[in-house]
C-alpha positions in Angstrom: 0.0 0.0 0.0 3.0 2.3 0.2 2.8 5.4 -2.1 -1.0 4.9 -2.3 -3.0 8.1 -2.3 -5.8 8.2 0.3 -8.5 10.4 1.7 -8.2 10.8 5.5 -11.0 11.8 7.9 -9.8 13.2 11.3 -11.8 13.1 14.5 -12.2 16.9 14.5 -13.9 16.8 11.1 -10.8 17.9 9.1 -10.4 16.0 5.8 -7.1 15.7 3.9 -5.5 13.9 1.0 -2.4 11.9 1.9 0.2 9.5 0.6 1.0 6.3 2.5 4.7 6.3 3.5 4.6 3.2 5.7 2.0 0.5 6.2 1.9 -1.3 9.6 -0.6 -3.7 11.2 -3.2 -1.1 12.4 -1.7 2.2 11.3 -0.4 4.1 8.4 2.4 6.6 8.4 1.3 9.2 5.9 2.5 12.4 4.3 -0.3 15.0 4.1 -0.8 17.0 0.9 0.3 20.6 1.6 -0.1 23.9 -0.3 3.3 25.7 -0.6 2.0 28.8 -2.5 2.1 29.9 -6.1 0.1 26.9 -7.2 2.6 24.4 -5.8 1.2 21.3 -3.9 3.3 18.5 -2.5 3.3 15.8 0.1 5.0 16.7 3.3 7.3 13.8 3.7 9.6 15.6 6.2 6.8 15.5 8.8 4.7 12.4 8.3 2.0 11.5 10.8 0.5 8.3 12.1 -3.2 7.6 11.5 -5.3 4.5 12.3 -6.4 2.5 9.3 -10.1 3.2 10.1 -9.4 7.0 9.4 -9.1 6.2 5.7 -12.3 7.2 3.9 -11.2 6.5 0.4 -8.4 5.0 -1.7 -7.2 6.1 -5.1 -6.3 3.9 -8.0 -3.3 6.1 -8.6 0.1 5.0 -7.3 3.0 7.5 -7.2 6.3 6.1 -8.1 9.3 7.7 -6.4 12.2 8.9 -8.7 
């Protein structure tokens, strides 16, 4: 599942798009999609977060390959 793009629903109602960095038994380590200004978006791989797998509300069929 690593590099899979997902939709994440947080307990506070916040929703985000993220990329799975690491897949473990009950959690994902993910990089959230961040806006950096001037039309530039990227996944924040420098500060990944842990989410429970039940926080995922959708999966994408797109896989991102790393260079």
